[in-house]
Structures are given as structure tokens and as C-alpha cells.
C-alpha positions in Angstrom: 11.0 11.7 -7.2 8.7 14.3 -7.7 5.7 11.8 -8.0 6.2 10.3 -4.9 6.5 13.6 -3.2 3.1 14.6 -4.6 1.6 11.5 -3.4 2.9 12.4 0.0 1.8 15.3 -0.2 -1.3 14.4 -1.2 -2.0 12.4 1.5 -0.3 14.6 4.1 -3.4 15.9 6.7 -5.8 13.4 5.6 -5.5 11.1 8.8 -8.9 9.7 7.6 -7.4 8.7 4.4 -4.1 7.2 5.9 -6.0 4.9 8.2 -8.2 3.9 5.7 -5.6 2.9 3.7 -4.0 1.2 6.7 -7.2 -0.9 7.2 -7.2 -1.7 3.1 -3.3 -3.1 3.4 -4.1 -4.7 6.6 -7.4 -6.9 5.2 -5.0 -6.9 2.0 -2.3 -8.9 4.3 -4.1 -10.6 7.3 -7.2 -11.9 5.9 -5.8 -14.2 2.9 -3.6 -15.5 6.0 -6.4 -15.7 8.0 -7.8 -18.3 5.4 -4.4 -20.1 3.9 -2.4 -20.3 7.6 -5.7 -21.2 10.1 -7.5 -24.3 10.0 -11.3 -24.2 9.3 -12.4 -24.2 13.1 -10.6 -21.5 14.0 -12.0 -18.6 15.4 -9.9 -16.5 12.9 -10.5 -18.2 9.6 -12.1 -16.9 7.3 -13.8 -18.7 4.8 -12.8 -18.4 1.2 -17.2 -17.7 0.3 -16.5 -14.9 2.7 -13.0 -13.8 0.8 -15.4 -13.6 -2.4 -18.3 -11.3 -0.6 -15.7 -9.0 0.7 -14.4 -8.6 -2.8 -17.2 -7.5 -3.8 -17.4 -5.1 -1.2 -14.4 -3.7 -2.0 -15.2 -3.5 -5.8 -18.8 -1.4 -4.7 -16.6 0.9 -2.7 -14.4 1.4 -5.6 -17.5 2.9 -7.6 -18.8 4.9 -4.4 -15.1 6.8 -4.7 -16.3 7.2 -8.0 -19.4 9.0 -7.3 -17.7 11.0 -4.8 -15.4 12.8 -6.8 -17.3 14.2 -9.0 -20.4 14.7 -6.7 -18.5 16.0 -4.0 -16.1 18.2 -5.4 -17.9 19.0 -8.7 -21.4 19.2 -7.3 -22.5 16.5 -10.3 -25.3 14.3 -8.6 -24.7 11.7 -10.9 -27.6 8.7 -10.8 -26.6 6.8 -13.7 -22.7 6.3 -12.3 -23.9 2.3 -12.4 -23.7 2.3 -16.1 -20.4 2.5 -16.1 -19.9 0.2 -13.4 -21.9 -2.5 -15.6 -20.0 -1.6 -19.4 -16.6 -2.2 -17.4 -18.3 -5.9 -16.2 -19.4 -6.9 -19.2 -15.9 -6.0 -21.3 -14.7 -8.2 -18.7 -17.1 -10.8 -18.8 -16.9 -11.3 -22.3 -13.4 -11.9 -21.9 -14.1 -14.9 -19.5 -16.8 -16.1 -21.9 -14.3 -16.2 -25.0 -11.7 -18.3 -22.5 -14.9 -20.9 -22.3 -13.5 -21.7 -25.1 -15.4 -25.6 -26.5 -16.4 -26.2 -22.5 -19.6 -24.7 -23.1 -22.4 -26.4 -22.9 -22.6 -26.3 -26.9 -18.8 -27.0 -26.8 -18.6 -24.6 -29.9 -15.0 -23.7 -30.1 -15.7 -19.5 -30.8 -19.3 -19.3 -30.6 -20.6 -18.5 -26.4 -23.3 -20.9 -25.7 -26.0 -18.1 -25.5 -25.5 -17.4 -29.6 -25.1 -21.4 -30.1 -29.0 -21.2 -28.5 -29.9 -18.0 -30.4 -28.5 -20.1 -33.9 -26.0 -17.1 -34.4 -24.1 -18.0 -37.4 -20.9 -16.1 -36.7 -19.0 -14.1 -33.6 -20.2 -10.5 -33.9 -17.5 -7.9 -35.0 -17.3 -6.2 -31.3 -16.9 -9.8 -29.7 -13.2 -9.4 -31.7 -10.0 -9.3 -29.6 -12.1 -10.0 -26.2 -9.8 -13.5 -26.4 -7.0 -11.4 -25.3 -6.7 -10.2 -21.8 -4.5 -6.7 -22.5 -7.5 -6.0 -25.1 -10.1 -6.8 -22.5 -8.6 -3.9 -20.2 -8.5 -1.5 -22.7 -11.9 -1.9 -23.1 -12.8 -2.0 -19.5 -11.2 1.4 -19.8 -11.7 2.8 -22.8 -15.4 2.5 -23.2 -17.0 3.9 -19.9 -14.3 6.9 -20.7 -15.3 7.4 -24.0 -19.1 6.9 -23.5 -18.9 9.4 -20.7 -16.7 11.8 -22.6 -19.5 11.6 -25.3 -22.3 12.3 -22.9 -20.5 14.6 -20.5 -19.4 16.6 -23.6 -23.0 17.0 -24.8 -24.3 17.7 -21.5 -22.2 20.6 -19.6 -21.5 22.3 -23.5 -25.2 22.6 -23.4 -24.9 23.5 -20.1 -27.0 21.3 -18.2 -26.7 21.1 -14.2 -28.6 20.6 -11.2 -31.4 18.2 -11.1 -31.6 18.0 -14.9 -28.4 16.6 -15.3 -29.3 14.0 -12.6 -32.1 12.9 -14.3 -30.3 12.8 -18.0 -27.5 10.3 -16.1 -30.3 8.1 -14.8 -31.8 8.1 -18.5 -28.8 7.1 -19.8 -28.6 3.8 -17.5 -32.0 2.8 -18.0 -31.6 3.5 -21.8 -28.9 1.1 -21.8 -30.9 -1.5 -19.2 -33.2 -1.7 -21.7 -30.8 -2.1 -24.7 -29.0 -4.9 -23.3 -32.3 -6.7 -22.6 -32.8 -7.4 -26.0 -31.2 -10.6 -27.3 -30.1 -9.3 -30.6 -27.5 -6.7 -29.0 -25.5 -9.7 -28.6 -24.7 -9.5 -25.0 -26.2 -12.6 -23.9 -30.1 -10.6 -23.0 -32.1 -11.2 -20.2 -29.2 -13.5 -18.6 -26.5 -11.3 -19.3 -23.0 -13.1 -19.5 -22.1 -16.3 -16.8 -20.9 -19.8 -16.5 -17.5 -19.0 -16.6 -14.5 -20.8 -16.8 -11.1 -19.4 -16.2 -9.0 -16.2 -16.0 -5.8 -15.7 -17.5 -5.3 -19.5 -17.5 -6.0 -19.9 -13.4 -9.2 -21.7 -12.2 -12.3 -19.1 -11.5 -13.2 -21.6 -8.3 -10.1 -22.2 -6.8 -9.5 -20.6 -3.7 -5.8 -19.4 -4.7 -7.7 -17.1 -7.8 -10.6 -15.9 -5.5 -7.4 -14.9 -3.1 -5.5 -13.4 -5.9 -8.8 -11.4 -7.0 -9.3 -9.9 -3.8 -6.1 -8.8 -3.4 -6.3 -7.2 -6.8 -9.7 -5.6 -5.8 -7.8 -4.0 -2.6 -4.9 -2.6 -4.6 -6.9 -1.2 -7.0 -9.3 0.6 -4.8 -6.0 1.9 -2.8 -4.4 3.3 -6.0 -7.8 4.9 -6.8 -8.0 6.3 -3.7 -4.6 8.1 -4.2 -5.0 8.9 -7.2 -8.3 11.0 -6.9 -6.9 12.5 -4.1 -4.2 13.5 -5.7 -6.6 15.6 -8.1 -8.4 16.5 -5.0 -6.0 18.8 -3.8 -4.3 19.7 -7.1 -5.0 23.1 -8.5 -7.4 21.2 -10.9 -8.9 20.3 -7.5 -9.4 23.6 -5.7 -10.7 25.0 -9.2 -13.4 22.0 -8.9 -14.5 22.8 -5.6 -14.7 26.4 -7.2 -16.8 25.0 -9.8 -18.9 23.5 -6.9 -20.0 26.4 -4.7 -19.7 29.5 -7.5 -19.8 28.0 -11.0 -20.7 31.5 -12.6 -18.2 33.5 -10.9 -15.5 30.4 -11.9 -16.5 30.8 -15.5 -16.0 34.5 -15.5 -12.7 34.2 -13.9 -11.7 32.5 -17.5 -11.3 29.1 -16.7 -12.3 25.9 -18.7 -15.2 24.6 -16.8 -16.9 22.8 -18.9 -13.4 21.2 -20.0 -12.6 20.3 -16.1 -16.1 18.9 -15.5 -15.2 16.6 -18.5 -12.4 15.6 -17.3 -13.0 14.9 -13.7 -16.0 13.4 -14.8 -14.2 10.8 -17.7 -11.6 10.1 -14.8 -14.8 8.7 -12.2 -16.0 6.8 -15.0 -12.7 4.7 -15.8 -12.3 4.4 -12.1 -16.4 2.8 -11.8 -15.8 0.9 -14.9 -12.5 -1.0 -13.8 -14.6 -1.1 -10.6 -16.9 -3.3 -12.4 -14.6 -5.5 -14.0 -13.3 -6.8 -11.0 -16.8 -7.3 -9.4 -17.4 -10.2 -12.3 -14.9 -12.5 -11.8 -15.9 -12.5 -8.3 -19.8 -13.0 -8.2 -19.4 -14.8 -11.5 -22.0 -13.0 -13.4 -22.7 -10.0 -15.1 -26.7 -8.9 -16.4 -28.3 -5.9 -17.7 -30.3 -6.0 -13.7 -26.6 -3.9 -12.8 -28.0 -1.0 -15.0 -30.9 -0.4 -13.1 -31.6 3.3 -11.8 -31.9 2.0 -8.0 -28.5 0.8 -8.0 -26.9 4.0 -9.2 -29.1 5.7 -6.5 -28.4 2.7 -3.7 -24.6 4.1 -4.3 -25.4 7.8 -4.0 -27.0 6.8 0.0 -23.4 5.0 -0.2 -21.9 8.2 -0.6 -24.4 10.1 1.5 -24.0 8.2 4.7 -20.3 8.1 4.7 -19.5 11.5 4.0 -19.7 13.5 1.1 -16.6 15.3 -0.4 -14.4 13.1 2.0 -13.6 10.1 -0.2 -12.2 7.8 2.1 -16.0 8.4 3.5 -17.7 6.9 0.4 -15.7 3.8 1.0 -16.6 3.4 4.6 -20.2 4.4 3.9 -20.0 1.6 1.1 -18.5 -1.1 2.7 -21.1 -0.2 6.1 -23.9 -0.4 4.0 -23.4 -3.5 1.9 -22.6 -5.8 5.1 -25.5 -4.8 6.8 -27.4 -5.6 3.2 -26.0 -8.8 3.6 -27.4 -9.2 7.1 -30.7 -8.1 6.9 -31.0 -10.0 3.3 -30.5 -13.6 5.4 -31.5 -11.7 9.1 -34.9 -9.9 7.9 -35.0 -10.2 3.9 -38.6 -9.1 4.1 -37.5 -5.4 5.4 -34.4 -4.6 3.3 -35.7 -1.6 1.4 -36.8 -0.3 4.2 -33.8 -0.7 6.1 -32.1 1.2 3.5 -34.4 3.8 3.0 -34.9 4.5 6.9 -31.0 5.0 6.6 -31.1 7.5 4.1 -33.7 9.5 5.8 -31.8 8.8 9.1 -28.5 10.1 7.7 -30.2 12.8 5.9 -32.1 14.1 9.2 -29.7 13.7 11.5 -26.3 13.3 10.1 -26.2 15.7 6.7 -22.3 15.1 6.3 -22.4 11.5 6.5 -21.0 9.3 9.3 -17.9 11.1 9.0 -18.7 14.2 9.5 -20.8 13.3 12.4 -17.2 11.4 14.2 -15.6 14.8 12.8 -18.3 17.1 15.1 -18.0 14.8 18.0 -14.4 14.8 17.6 -13.9 18.9 16.8 -16.7 19.4 20.5 -14.6 17.1 22.9 -11.1 19.3 21.4 -13.0 22.9 22.0 -14.5 21.5 25.5 -11.1 20.5 27.1 -9.7 23.9 25.3 -12.4 25.7 27.5 -11.4 23.8 30.1 -7.8 24.0 30.6 -8.0 28.0 29.3 -10.4 28.7 32.8 -8.5 26.8 35.2 -5.3 28.7 33.9 -7.5 31.5 34.8 -8.1 30.3 38.1 -4.7 29.8 38.7 -3.7 33.0 37.6 
């Protein structure tokens, strides 16, 4: 009962978050129904391809949510969150590769095709256990979390902050990208991991499996949002805001600033890793390109456009930009990068608090004008 009341108190007053969760629940319920219950010619029918695309968008929204937790509430501008996303994706990809068995091109029951092609004689030790789903899911959480803990411990204890910390996070993801491109690392090199067959015995080509993955991603996003909301509305979250605004004063008051930053940073990395694990089976591939620093910078644009330090704004920004990206790459593929840069410049100049902040300002303005009008009318009648 206490945990339930804590969740309710965390969501109380968060109208934007409540609407976001309701929208996600509606999508999780009605989108699959529109796919299975309505014929393909119906105007409300949702194609299976569209469901997979929406599932990818929701996994991106989880990544944006993870970044907003550290950037919006701790002031840590991470330009390397794509690394945690990619590592979670690789952990899932390794499980999916082990499920192929002798159905690969070379028919080896143990070694993935790329290892047979590179003349590997035995499975590397770090691939052991990935034939078990529970072990792979443990690694999805553990590896990004441990990496974030090591990096954060070294950075925060050294009092690295600001632009220097941002550069270090970008250097981390760039170094990982270069490492994963190497064939001898044992992760598929330039081609990465692909040609997945099934997950938990269900074919990834099946419409039912794709719908199930979409539902799981939507539920995971809702749970992640509630967890983040519980953190930011707790005493820990209030201290985190104090660290963001006046770190030196908060440290002087006796708070364990480094420990708080480290804990929130690790939680954010874990959420990003889970998002990557949900992303991979829906797109069917994971390669070193996911580590590219440009991907992490793009996540910053999502959060900035949606509204930093709102949580649900990060979700909205990720969904808007990725939908726009899909539309632009079909209609105007040669100008997409310019459009993305223009969105960031416009949001910085005219929407410094993001779309959500702009909407809130307009609503507040309407309320103030209506209040002034009612006050003037009362004075006139008096």
C-alpha cells in the first residue's frame, strides 16, 4: 500500500505526464486492435510495419527520457547516452544470435555466422550464457549500469563537470564505436549482429510477435516514466535539483553530491540499455553505427525540443522528431539533416523551454488575461 501511495503521490499534479501515460496506454491497447480486428482496406487499419516503426519510436522515447533525467534534473549534459543504448542492444542481439543455432548460413549450431566466416574455432567466453534469456536480460541491465558506474565514479570523484564532462561522454561513445568496428572484438565488426530468427521461441517475422514487442515497449516506457517521476519528486530528486542549480552550496551543506550524481546517472544508463534491448528485435539489426556520437547529439535535440526537465516533454520531443525524420527521409531525403539542424536552432531561439514550455507559457498567459478581465469587470460593476 505504501508503494502504491508513493506512486500516486509522484504522479499527482503531473497533468502532462498523466496525459502522456493515458496516450501510451491507448496506443498499446487500440493500435494492436486496429491491426488485428480491422481489415487492411479500412481507413483505421494499422499495418504491421507501422507497428514496428512505432515500437522503434517508443524505444527512442525511453532513451530521451533517460537523458532528460540526468540533463534536466542534474544538469549533466551527456553526449554519450547512445553508448548505453547500443550496449543494451548488443546484449539483446547476442541472445538473438545464439537462438539461430544451425539455421544460419554455415549451419554451425554454436558459432554465429560471422565467427565461422572469420574462422573462429570456439565461442568467446563473453558469449557464454547468452543462449539463456534471463542471462541476456541481466546483462542488458548490468553492463550499461556497471559502465556508467565506472565512468561516473571516475568523473564525478574528479570533480569533472560542465562542457568537459560532455566531451568525456562523447569520447566514451566514440571509443566504443571504434572498438566495436574491429572484427577481433567478437561482435560482428562493421556488419554487427543481424539475421535474427526468433525470441523466446516466437518468430520475429510473425505479426503477433511484432505486436507483442510493441506492447512490451509501450509498457516499459510507462514504467520507466513512473520510476523517473518517483525519483524526481522524492527527496533525492529535490537534492538533485539543488545540485543542478548550486552544486558547491549543496556540497557545502553536507550532501553526498558525487554519490547522488552517480546513482541517478547509473539509473539513467540502465533505462537507456533497456531501451536498446527493446529496439533491436524490432529493427532486426545492431551495429557499431549506434555508438556514433551524432546519435547521442540527436537525442539532446529531442529533449531540447520537447522540453528539458519535464520528463514527458522528452517523450513528446522524441516522438515528434522521429516521425518528422521518417517523413522527411521519404519526401525530402537530401534535406533531412538541414531540417534537424533548423529544428534545433529554432527551438533554441524561440522555444528555449521546448514545445511543452511554450504551451505552458501560452496557457498561463490565457489564464492571466482571463483573470485580469474578470477582475476589471468586478471593479466596473462595483
